[in-house]
N, C-alpha and C positions, 0 to 999 in steps of 0.2 A: 472238877473244874466247874466254876459257877457261871451259869449263863445269865447274862444281863439282857432283859427284854427292853428293847427301845420303844418308847411310847410313840404312837403315830403323831406326826407333826400336825398342828392345827391348820386347817385350810385357810387360805387367804381371806375368804368371805367371813369366816368366824372372827378372825383378827380385826377385820374392818368393822364388823358389827360391834365388837367390844369397844373399839376406839370411838365409834359414833355414839355409843350409849353414854360414855363418860362425859363428853361435853354437854350432851342433852341433859343429863342428870345435874350437872353443874349449873346449867342455865335455869333449870327448874328451881334449884335451891336459891339462886340469886333473885329469881322472880318472887318467890315467897318471902325472902328477906326484905325486898323492896316494899311489898305489900304490908309487911309487919311494921316497917318504918312509917308508912302512910296511914296505918290504921288509926292512930290517935287523932290525926287531922281529919280523916274521913268520918270518924265518930262525931267529932265536934260539928263538922259541916252538916252531917245528917240531923243532929239534934237542933241546931240553930236555924238551918235553912230548909232542909227537905221535909221534916216533920211539920213545921208551921205551914209550908206550902201545901202539903197534902190536906192539912186541917182547913186551910182557907178554901181550897177547892170543895171540900165536903160541906162547909158552911154555906157556900154560895148556892146550894140547892135547898136552903131552909130560910124561913122567916124567923128571926131571933133578935130580940132587943137587948141581949146581953144579960138579962135577969130571969125572965120567965122561961118556961119550957119552949124549945124550938118546935116549929111546925113545918111539915114538908111543903116546899114551894115548887119543886120541879125546876122547870126552865123559866119560871115567872120573873126571877131576878134578872136573867139575861135578856128576856123580852123587854123588861122595863128599861134596860140600858139603851135599847134602840128607840123607845117611845118617849123617854124623859126629855122634855124641852131644855131643861137645864144642862143635861149631858150633851145634847146636840150643840148648844151654844158653846159649851166647854171644848168640844172637839173642834169647832171652828176657830176658837182661840188658840188651840194647839197647833193647827195648821199655820196660823199667823205667827206663832212663836218659832216654828221651824225656820221661817225666813230670817228672823232676828238671831236665833240661837245657833243656827247651822249655816245657812246660805251666806249671810253677811260675814261671819267670822272666818269661814273657809275662804271666801273671796279675798278678804283683807289679808289673811294669813299667806295665801299664795302670792299676792302682790308684794307683801313685805319680804317674803323669802326670795322672790325674783330680784328685788332691788338691793338686798343687803347680803345675800348668802355668797354670791360668786365674786363680789367686788370688795375692795378694801375701803369701806365707807367709814369716814371719821365719825366716831361716837355711836357706831352700830351696836356695840356691846351695851352701852347705857340705854339705848333705845329698846333693845330686846329685854333688858332687865325691867324697865318701867312697864312695858306691855305685858310681861309675864307676871307681874306683881299680883294681879287679881287671883291667880291660881293659888297663891299662898294664903289669901284671906278666906275665912270661912263664909258660907252663904249668909249666915246671920249678920256678920260684919258688913258684907257687901250690901245687904238689904237696908240696914240702918244708915249706912253712908249715903246711898242713893235716895233714901227717904228724906234725908236732910238736904241733899242737892235739889230735890224737886219741891221742897217746902215753899210756902208763900213768901217767906223771908230768906230763902236759900240763895246760893250763888247765882243760879240761872236768872232768877227774877231780879237780883241785885244788878247784874250786868245789863239786863234789858232796861231797867230804870235809869242806869247811868248813861245810856245812850238815848234817853228820852222816849223809850218804847214802853211806857207804863201800861198802855192798853193791851199789850201782849203778855204782861206779867199776871200770872194767876197760879192757883194750886193745881199743878199738873196731875198729881195722883188722884185728885178729887174731881177731875173732869171726865165726863163719860166718853168723850172722843179722844182724849190724849192719854188717858191712864194706861191703856194697853200698849201703845207705841213707846211710852216712857219706860215701862218695865222691859219691853223688848230691847231698847237701846242699852239698858243696864245689863241684860243678858249677853248682848253683843260684846260689850266691854269685858265681861267676865270670861267669855269663851275665846276671844280673839288671841290672847296670849298663848293658850294651849295649841291652837292651830298653827300659829306662827312658828313656835318652837319645833313642832312635829315636822313642818315642811322645811325649815332651815336644816334640821338634822338630816332629812332625806336628801336635800340638794348636796350636802357635803359628802354623801356617800356615792354620788354619781361620778363616774370616771371623767376626769377633765378632758380626756381624749375625744369624748363624744362632742363636747362643746367646741374643741378645736376643729374637728371634722365638719361640724355644722358651719363654723365661720369660714372655713376653706370653701365650702359649697356656696358661700355668699348669703347665708341665712342672717336675717336681721334679728333684733331682740325678740320680737313677737314670734317669729317662726322658730327661733331657738328655744323659746319657752314652750311652744306647742309641740315641737318634735323631740325635744330632749328632756326638758325639765318635767313636764306633766307625765310622760310615760315612766320616768324614774321615780315619781312620787306616788305611784299607784297604791302601794301598800300603806303609806302614811295617809293618803286621801281616804282610803277605806276606813282606817282607824278614826280619823277626824269625823267622817260622816256618821259612823256608828255612834260615837260618843256624844256628838252634838245633837243628833236627832233624838236619841234616847233621852238626853238631858231636857230637850224641849217637851217630850211626851210626859216626863216624870216631874216637871218643874213644880215645886211647892214652896220651898223656903222663902224665896225672894218675893213671891206673890203674896203669901200669907202674912209676912212681916211688914209689907208695905201697904197693901190695900185690902187684905183678907177677901179677895175676890170682888171687891167693889170698885167704884161706887155702884150700888145695885148688884148686877151680875156681869158688869162690863169687863172684868178681868178674871172671871172664874175659870178654873181648869179642871180636868177630870180628877186629879189628885185632891183638889179642894172639895169637890163633890163627894169623893170617897171618904175624906176626913169628916165631912158633915154628916154623912150617912152613918158613920161608925160611932161618932161621939156626940154631935149636937142633937140630932133626932135619931136615936139609935135604931138602926136596921142593919145589923152586922152581916146578914146574908146578902143584901144589896151591895154593901161596901165590898164584901168579898168577891162578888161577881165583877164589880168594876176592876178590882185588883187583878183578877184572873184574866180579864180581857186585855188590860194594859200589859200584863206580862206576856201574853201570847202575841200581841202586836209587836212588842219590843223584840221578842225572839224571832218573829218573822222578818223584821227589818234587818236584824243582825245576820240571819241566814241568807237573805237576798244580797246584802252587801258582800258577804264572803263569797257567795256563788259568782257574782259578777266579777269580783276581783280575781278569782281563780280562772274564770273563762278568759279574762283579759290577759293573763300571764301565760296562757298556753300557746 
């Protein structure tokens, strides 16, 4: 008679361990597969963005004209950033541009969203299309167009002369007092459409029950906007603030193509100073230091906006 030995049954803990290891192994394989798919994009990003960024930081500690051998500068380029009068003036202009490139477009965008998003306004779609049109245009086209608008024989001066206000007609971009506000208004026109579309999209995602409840409580239009619309647009407002403020800090195209920082230095910006340091009177180290400082300021602003938004949603 053959005796069959029965193998001892595996314990419940062993079976549980085996079942737990299988999904874990599957998750690891999926994670590595995802990284394999991302590898080409990460490689391109590293070559195009990260390597030049590291090289720029490295060059910011040297004096180099782009031709001869570089010499060690230490923190001299960064100290020069704080002591250069042209850069101080450029920073003042940047603060001025923040008002025109960020504060005004966001205010106008919120107003337009409040007036057209929740109501059936006749022609609202055409209005939104016209306001959003600047986003389709390239900065070069925008600059050339506004340069023509502000020309001595442009539309603005033609209208002034038609109403007998010849004394007010002049070359706006060539005026020391009016060149900066003129470019600022062009920036407002360019950024207004983006802010409006962001806010209108945000208002359409706010539940209508909140507006109904506010009306039942006797809220008027202003209170309804303050208690319902603004809290519901917190995320869109954070995006608009980040994009427009960074746009004001990095503005280059429209200023360079209209005034090149002039007349004199009345419209100069940090990016124009950086361009001049890099190509006009080559000091690549100083230009790199300006670029590093602008990048750090932009990153800090983005982090602050994100942090404030997260705190507000808790």
